[in-house]
C-alpha positions in Angstrom: -18.8 -18.1 -10.8 -18.1 -21.4 -10.6 -17.1 -23.2 -13.9 -18.0 -26.3 -14.7 -16.5 -28.8 -17.6 -18.0 -31.9 -18.6 -15.5 -34.6 -20.7 -16.7 -37.4 -22.5 -17.3 -41.1 -21.5 -15.7 -44.2 -21.9 -14.5 -43.4 -25.8 -12.4 -40.5 -24.0 -10.3 -42.6 -22.8 -9.4 -45.4 -25.7 -8.2 -42.4 -27.6 -6.7 -40.1 -25.6 -2.9 -39.7 -26.8 -0.1 -37.1 -26.2 0.4 -34.7 -29.2 4.0 -33.4 -29.6 5.6 -31.9 -32.6 8.2 -29.8 -33.8 6.5 -27.1 -32.2 6.5 -28.3 -28.6 9.5 -30.5 -28.0 11.8 -27.8 -27.2 8.8 -25.7 -25.2 10.7 -23.9 -21.8 8.9 -26.0 -18.8 7.6 -24.4 -15.3 9.8 -24.8 -12.3 6.8 -23.9 -10.1 5.8 -26.5 -7.6 2.8 -28.5 -8.7 1.1 -30.0 -5.3 -1.1 -32.4 -6.9 -3.2 -34.5 -4.1 -5.1 -37.4 -4.6 -8.5 -38.5 -3.0 -9.3 -41.9 -3.1 -11.6 -42.6 0.2 -14.9 -41.8 -1.7 -14.4 -44.6 -4.4 -12.7 -46.8 -1.3 -16.5 -46.2 0.5 -18.4 -47.0 -2.4 -16.4 -50.1 -3.3 -16.7 -51.5 0.0 -20.6 -50.7 0.4 -21.1 -52.1 -3.6 -19.7 -55.5 -2.1 -22.3 -56.2 0.1 -25.0 -55.4 -2.5 -23.1 -57.8 -4.8 -23.3 -60.5 -1.9 -27.3 -59.9 -2.2 -28.0 -57.3 0.8 -29.7 -54.1 0.3 -27.6 -51.1 1.8 -29.4 -49.7 5.5 -30.1 -46.5 6.0 -26.8 -45.7 8.4 -24.6 -47.3 5.1 -26.4 -45.1 2.4 -25.9 -41.8 5.0 -21.7 -43.2 5.7 -22.0 -42.9 1.5 -23.8 -39.8 1.2 -21.6 -37.8 3.9 -18.4 -39.1 2.9 -16.5 -35.7 2.1 -15.5 -36.8 -1.7 -18.4 -38.1 -2.4 -20.5 -35.3 -1.0 -18.7 -32.9 -3.2 -18.8 -34.8 -6.1 -22.7 -35.1 -5.8 -23.0 -31.3 -4.5 -21.4 -30.4 -8.2 -24.1 -32.1 -10.3 -26.7 -30.5 -7.6 -25.5 -27.3 -8.2 -26.0 -28.1 -12.4 -28.9 -30.3 -12.2 -31.1 -29.3 -8.7 -32.4 -33.2 -7.5 -29.2 -34.8 -7.9 -28.7 -35.5 -4.1 -32.1 -37.2 -3.8 -32.0 -38.8 -6.9 -28.8 -40.8 -5.9 -29.9 -41.6 -2.6 -32.9 -43.6 -4.3 -30.6 -45.1 -6.5 -28.4 -46.6 -3.5 -31.7 -47.5 -1.9 -32.6 -50.0 -5.0 -29.5 -51.0 -6.2 -30.3 -54.4 -4.8 -33.3 -54.8 -7.1 -34.2 -53.8 -10.6 -33.8 -50.4 -11.7 -36.2 -47.7 -10.9 -38.3 -46.3 -14.4 -38.5 -43.0 -13.6 -35.0 -41.8 -13.6 -33.4 -38.4 -15.2 -31.2 -39.1 -17.7 -28.3 -38.6 -15.6 -29.9 -41.1 -12.8 -30.0 -43.6 -15.7 -26.1 -43.5 -16.5 -25.3 -43.2 -12.6 -27.3 -46.1 -11.9 -25.9 -47.9 -14.7 -22.2 -47.2 -13.8 -23.1 -48.4 -10.1 -24.7 -51.6 -11.4 -21.8 -52.2 -14.1 -19.3 -52.0 -11.1 -20.9 -54.8 -9.1 -18.6 -57.3 -11.6 -16.0 -55.6 -11.7 -15.5 -54.4 -8.3 -11.8 -56.3 -7.5 -10.8 -54.7 -11.0 -11.7 -51.1 -9.8 -9.9 -52.2 -6.4 -6.7 -52.8 -8.0 -6.9 -49.9 -10.5 -7.6 -47.6 -7.1 -4.5 -49.1 -5.4 -2.7 -48.6 -8.8 -3.5 -44.8 -8.8 -2.8 -44.3 -5.3 0.8 -45.1 -6.1 0.9 -42.7 -9.4 3.2 -40.5 -9.4 0.7 -37.3 -10.1 3.7 -34.3 -10.7 4.9 -36.3 -13.4 1.4 -36.4 -15.1 0.7 -33.0 -14.4 4.3 -32.1 -15.8 3.4 -33.3 -19.3 0.4 -30.8 -19.7 3.3 -28.0 -19.4 4.3 -27.8 -22.8 0.7 -26.5 -23.7 0.3 -24.1 -21.2 2.1 -20.5 -20.7 4.9 -20.6 -19.2 4.8 -20.3 -15.2 1.3 -21.8 -14.9 0.9 -24.0 -11.7 -0.9 -26.6 -11.4 -2.9 -26.8 -8.2 -5.5 -29.8 -7.8 -7.3 -32.3 -5.9 -7.7 -35.2 -8.1 -10.9 -37.2 -6.4 -12.1 -40.6 -7.3 -15.4 -41.6 -8.2 -17.5 -44.4 -9.6 -19.4 -41.9 -12.3 -21.3 -43.6 -15.0 -22.4 -40.3 -16.7 -18.9 -38.7 -16.7 -15.3 -40.0 -17.4 -14.0 -37.2 -15.8 -15.1 -33.7 -14.5 -13.5 -30.5 -13.8 -15.1 -28.1 -10.8 -12.9 -25.5 -9.2 -9.6 -27.2 -8.5 -11.2 -30.8 -8.1 -10.8 -33.4 -10.9 -13.3 -36.0 -10.6 -11.9 -39.4 -12.3 -14.6 -42.3 -12.4 -13.1 -45.4 -12.2 -15.7 -47.2 -14.7 -13.3 -45.5 -17.3 -9.7 -46.5 -16.0 -8.4 -49.7 -17.6 -4.8 -50.5 -18.5 -4.8 -48.1 -21.8 -5.5 -45.1 -19.4 -2.5 -45.7 -16.7 -0.2 -43.3 -18.0 0.5 -39.8 -17.0 -0.7 -39.0 -21.0 -4.1 -40.0 -20.1 -4.8 -37.5 -17.4 -3.5 -34.1 -19.4 -6.2 -33.0 -20.6 -7.7 -32.5 -17.6 -4.8 -30.9 -16.5 -5.0 -28.5 -19.0 -8.4 -27.4 -17.7 -7.0 -26.7 -14.2 -4.1 -24.9 -15.8 -6.6 -22.9 -17.9 -8.6 -21.7 -15.0 -5.9 -20.7 -12.9 -5.3 -17.7 -15.3 -9.0 -17.6 -16.1 -9.9 -16.8 -12.4 -7.4 -13.7 -12.5 -8.7 -12.2 -15.9 -10.2 -8.6 -15.1 -12.9 -9.4 -17.2 -14.1 -12.1 -15.9 -13.2 -11.0 -12.1 -15.9 -7.8 -13.5 -19.0 -10.0 -14.9 -17.9 -13.7 -13.4 -20.7 -13.5 -10.9 -23.6 -12.8 -13.0 -25.9 -15.5 -14.2 -27.7 -14.6 -17.5 -26.7 -11.2 -18.9 -25.0 -11.1 -22.2 -21.9 -10.4 -20.3 -22.2 -13.9 -18.5 -22.8 -15.8 -21.5 -20.3 -14.2 -23.8 -17.4 -15.1 -20.9 -19.5 -18.8 -20.8 -18.7 -19.7 -24.5 -15.2 -18.4 -24.9 -14.1 -20.1 -21.8 -15.8 -23.0 -23.3 -14.8 -22.8 -27.1 -11.0 -22.1 -25.4 -10.7 -24.9 -22.4 -12.2 -27.6 -24.9 -10.3 -26.8 -27.8 -7.1 -26.4 -26.3 -7.7 -29.7 -24.4 -8.9 -31.9 -27.3 -6.6 -30.6 -30.1 -3.3 -30.8 -27.8 -4.0 -33.2 -25.2 -6.8 -35.8 -26.8 -6.1 -35.2 -30.5 -7.4 -38.6 -31.3 -11.0 -37.6 -30.0 -11.1 -35.6 -33.1 -9.9 -38.1 -36.0 -10.7 -41.7 -36.8 -9.2 -45.0 -35.9 -8.2 -48.0 -37.7 -9.2 -50.3 -34.4 -12.1 -51.7 -35.6 -14.4 -52.6 -33.0 -17.7 -51.6 -31.9 -17.0 -48.7 -30.2 -14.5 -47.6 -32.6 -16.4 -47.9 -35.5 -19.2 -45.9 -33.5 -16.4 -43.2 -32.8 -15.7 -43.0 -36.4 -19.2 -42.9 -37.8 -19.2 -39.7 -35.5 -16.0 -38.0 -36.5 -17.1 -38.2 -40.2 -20.4 -36.7 -39.4 -19.2 -34.0 -37.5 -16.5 -33.6 -40.3 -19.1 -33.6 -43.2 -20.8 -30.6 -41.4 -18.6 -28.3 -40.0 -19.9 -25.5 -41.8 -23.3 -26.5 -40.0 -22.2 -27.0 -36.8 -20.2 -23.4 -36.9 -23.4 -21.9 -38.3 -25.1 -22.8 -34.8 -22.1 -21.4 -33.0 -23.0 -18.3 -35.1 -26.5 -18.6 -34.0 -25.7 -19.0 -30.6 -23.5 -15.6 -30.5 -26.1 -13.7 -32.5 -28.4 -14.8 -29.6 -26.4 -13.1 -27.1 -25.1 -10.2 -28.8 -29.3 -9.4 -29.5 -30.4 -9.4 -26.1 -29.3 -8.0 -22.3 -30.5 -11.4 -21.4 -30.8 -13.9 -23.7 -32.3 -17.6 -23.4 -30.5 -19.6 -24.9 -29.6 -22.6 -22.4 -31.2 -25.1 -24.4 -29.3 -24.0 -27.4 -26.1 -24.0 -25.9 -26.4 -27.1 -23.8 -27.0 -28.9 -27.0 -24.1 -27.2 -28.3 -22.1 -27.9 -25.6 -23.4 -31.2 -24.0 -24.1 -34.6 -25.5 -27.5 -35.8 -23.4 -28.6 -37.7 -26.4 -26.1 -40.1 -27.9 -23.5 -39.5 -24.3 -20.4 -39.1 -26.7 -18.9 -36.3 -28.0 -20.4 -32.9 -28.5 -20.6 -30.9 -31.0 -19.3 -27.9 -29.3 -16.1 -30.2 -28.1 -15.1 -31.2 -31.7 -16.0 -28.1 -33.6 -13.6 -26.1 -31.1 -11.0 -28.6 -31.2 -11.2 -28.9 -34.6 -10.7 -24.5 -35.0 -7.5 -25.0 -32.8 -6.2 -27.6 -35.2 -6.9 -25.2 -38.2 -5.1 -22.3 -36.4 -2.1 -24.9 -35.6 -1.9 -26.0 -39.4 -1.5 -22.4 -40.8 1.9 -20.8 -40.7 -0.3 -17.7 -40.4 -1.1 -18.3 -36.6 2.2 -19.5 -34.4 1.6 -22.2 -31.5 2.4 -19.6 -29.2 -0.1 -17.5 -29.8 -3.0 -20.3 -30.0 -1.2 -21.3 -26.7 -1.4 -18.1 -25.1 -5.0 -18.0 -25.5 -5.2 -19.6 -22.3 -4.1 -16.1 -21.3 -5.9 -14.0 -23.8 -9.0 -15.9 -24.5 -11.0 -13.5 -26.6 -8.3 -13.7 -29.5 -9.9 -17.1 -30.1 -12.1 -16.1 -32.9 -9.5 -13.6 -34.2 -7.1 -16.3 -34.7 -9.4 -18.7 -36.2 -10.5 -16.2 -38.8 -7.0 -15.6 -39.6 -5.9 -19.2 -40.3 -9.5 -20.3 -41.5 -8.5 -17.3 -44.4 -5.0 -18.9 -44.9 -6.4 -22.6 -45.2 -9.2 -22.0 -47.1 -11.8 -23.0 -44.5 -15.2 -21.0 -43.6 -14.3 -17.8 -41.2 -16.8 -16.8 -38.4 -19.1 -13.9 -40.1 -17.0 -10.9 -40.1 -19.8 -8.4 -39.0 -20.9 -10.9 -36.0 -17.5 -11.0 -34.8 -17.1 -7.4 -35.4 -20.4 -6.9 -32.9 -18.5 -9.7 -30.7 -15.5 -7.8 -30.1 -17.5 -4.7 -29.8 -18.9 -6.3 -26.7 -15.6 -7.7 -25.1 -14.1 -4.0 -25.8 -17.3 -2.6 -24.0 -16.6 -5.0 -21.3 -13.1 -3.9 -20.9 -13.6 -0.5 -20.5 -16.1 -1.2 -17.3 -13.4 -3.0 -16.0 -11.2 -0.1 -15.5 
């Protein structure tokens, strides 16, 4: 099974900061070589052809094919097409119509992709400068900043593929990290910005080697597949947001429209913490209660934000749960980081911390059922 991680859009880069304290300052780092391959050509091809559109010329059929057949662009759009069938043809339609008024029948995804490309038309020089800067970037240094939040000897092997993506600021699929130039600016030109994405890569290394994942990871809609999907989501987004992007989970003092929107969302989510936790329990109940649960809509409402395109409730909840663990002396930082290798301890550690800090726990009877299902999956591996 290919695991797809969707990150948030523009606001994500405004708030990404490094989270260091006495628990991580002296954490030993790995000596493993970290080959990071940077792929700028897809974005370069797009910028080159968008200049023609900016000058008033429609893209020819040959030019559109050049874009669609460029290996990095082909891979980027194929990832979307795997998730949302028809993305490839819709992307072609968008390219065909960039020189005129926007199409009226685009999907939500298509609307954001279309708007991202159109907004870029007035920023092509800026995007090209950013791309040139990133071409000279020390990607090994960027990756090494992530190691303090991963188990010792975690290798980080990745292809960093630049895009012009108005739907996702960053996206991780297999060992490919897709980063959109539409969100790259002066505030993001630092190694700290990329720790979130690299953390997903490090976690993916251990996830793929988990015997339970190897056994059940190829299934699509079974109880076991949904449990894996949910645990992977909670651990990966929880750790990355809590440790690599903690400002996404807290209010900021900056007073502008984007930050006011951010603060409003965080206030709402904080006040709705128990309600959001209940929605997670509902998903778990549906998974445990059916051999082939039909919960795609519920899960996507929890893990993806297709309405406001900002911060999914699941991103917030998982990150806040990790923070609660980290604030509690009942759970060590080592135990939290080791969730990368032992993801099925997530709810157990959270409940221990929640009891200590006075937060609502995950239902004990429900968790007993979930952990029973996990034990059964582990037995079937042997």
